[in-house]
N, C-alpha and C positions, 0 to 999 in steps of 0.2 A: 369373564362377564361378572357384572355386579350381581349380589344377592337379589335385589330386587327386580332387575331384569330376567332372572332366572326364573324366577315366579310370575312375572307380570309382563313380560316383554318391554318395549320399547316406550311404553307409555309415561307420562309423568305419575310418580307414585301417588301424589295427592288426588289423582283422579282416580284411582282403584276404587271399586267398590267396598264398602265396609263388610258386605257379604263374603266378598272373596278372601279379604284379610282373614276373616274369621275361620273359614274353611282352611286356609294356608295354617293358622295358628293350631288348629286341633291336629292337623297331619302332622306338624312339627313336634306336639306333646306326643303323639303316640309314637313317633320315631325316636324322641328321648327315651321315653319308657322301655322300650325294644331294647335301645343299647344298654339301659341300666341293668337290664335283666340279663343282656349275655354276660357284662360284665361280672355279675354276682355269680352267674353260672361258672366263670372260668375262675373265680376265688375257690368256688367249691373242687372244682375238678384239680385245682393245685394242692389243695389240701388233703384230698385223697391220694393224689400221687405222693406226697409227703407219707402217709400212713403206708402205702406201699414200700416206700423206700425203707422202713424200718424192717421190712423182712426180706430185702434185697440180699442176695448171698454171693454176690460178687461185684467186682468193680465195674465190670462191662454192665451188669444189670443197673448199678447206681447211676452210672453215665447215660444209658438210656433214658431214665428217669429223669435224670436232670436235664436233658436235651428236650424231652416232652415238656418239661416245667417252663424253661427258657421260651419254647416256642409261644407257648399258652401267654406268657408274660409279655412277651413282643404283642401278640393279639391283642391284650388288653391295653397296653399304652397305645396302640393304634384305635383302640375303641375310644380309648379317654380322648383322643385328638378329636375324633368325629363327635364326640359328646359336646366337647368345647365350641366346636364349631356350630352345631346345630343349636345350643343355647344362644349363639350369638346370632344367628338367624331370627331365632324366637323372640329375643329381645327387640331386635329392629322391626319385626312384624307387629308386636305388641303395642310397641310404641307408635307406630303409623296408624293402628287401630284408634288409638286413645286421641291422637290428633284428628281422625276421620269422626270421632264421636262427637267431638267439640267444634267441629268445622262450622256450625252455625254461629258460635260463639267468637270464632277466630276470623271469620270474614270481615272484610273491611277494615282490619285493624293492622298496625304496622307489622305484629309477628306473621301474619298470614302473607302480608307482601313479602317480607322475607323470606319465608318458606317457599313462596311462589319462584321467586328470583333464583333460587339454589339449583345447580344442575343436579341430576339425579345422583352423582356420584357422590357431590357434597351433601345432598341432604342424607343419603343413606349414612355417610360417616356420621353426621351429627346423630341421626338416630340410634346408631350403634353405641355410641358413647352415653346417650340419655339414660335414665332411670326413671322414666314417667310412672306417676300413679294417677289415677283416676280421681283420687280424693284431692292431691295438692296440685294438680295440673295449671291451673290458672296461676297459681303464686310462683312457681318454678320455672316454666317454660323458657321464659325470655332469658333467665338466668342461665339455663343448660344450653342455650344456644351458643353463648360463648364460650362453652366449654371446648375448647379444640384440642387440647394437648394431653388429653386421656386416651389410653388405648385400651381396649378390651379383648382378651383373646388374643394376644400377641403372639401366641405359641409356646409350647413347653420342650425344652431341650432334655432328653432322657440319654443319659450316660450308662452303657451298657459294657464299660471297662471290667474284663473279669467277671462277667455275669455268670458264665458257667462254672468257674471254679468257686465263686460265693454260693453257688445252688448247692454244689457238691460239699462245701464245708456244713451248710445247714443240714443237708442229709444225714452226716455224719452225726452233728448234735441232736437229730432226733433219734438215730439209731442207738446213740448212747444215754438216751434219756434225759438230755439237757434241755430239749425243747418238744413242747407238744405239736402234732403237725399243724393245728389251726394257727398256733401261734408261727410256727416257720412260714405258712403260706402267708401271713400277714407281714412278716419279715421281708420276703422275697419282692412280694406285690406292694411294699409300702403303704399297705393299709394298716391303721391302727384301730382295736377296738376301742369305742369309748369310755374313759375311766369311770367307775362307779363313785357317785357322791356318798358322803357318809350316810345320808338319810335313806340311799338304796340299799346299805347295807343293814340299817336297821329293820327297813321294811321286811328283810329276808328271814327274820327272826320273830 
């Protein structure tokens, strides 16, 4: 099932009312925010587990904590994939909404006729690849309709080879004082805190 048919059934996407598109956009934005909050929560949980690992008294306890971290990290990766798909859907709906907002200007133009001749699947592909903006709409729509070789959200491969062993090594680094729990969490989840600029350092003094 295509994304558009999931939202609006078998009707031509260009016939979907702008109100329905805006309602779908708001729902997607809410879902994206919810997923982002879940990911942030998992990052906090992983940092707490590394803090607990500093006080672990046995290999068995370390392994239990490492397994929990691995499970949480896999959950985060799944959420990241969901986040990517939701953003792809949001781009699609937003682009279609911009076209609908400009429908009066587009009608009876070659561009509108081209859009009308597209199958729902072809139109969806183009709308997903586009990055339309309400301000530059008239200038770049025709050019973007020719962009058929871009792919957005092609998927991310996540490697998990020796993941548990790497988590255990990181736990030991935390216990030895070589890493802080927050840094260890960033290392395992692949997140990095933004580096401070020189001016940021001066502002602290």
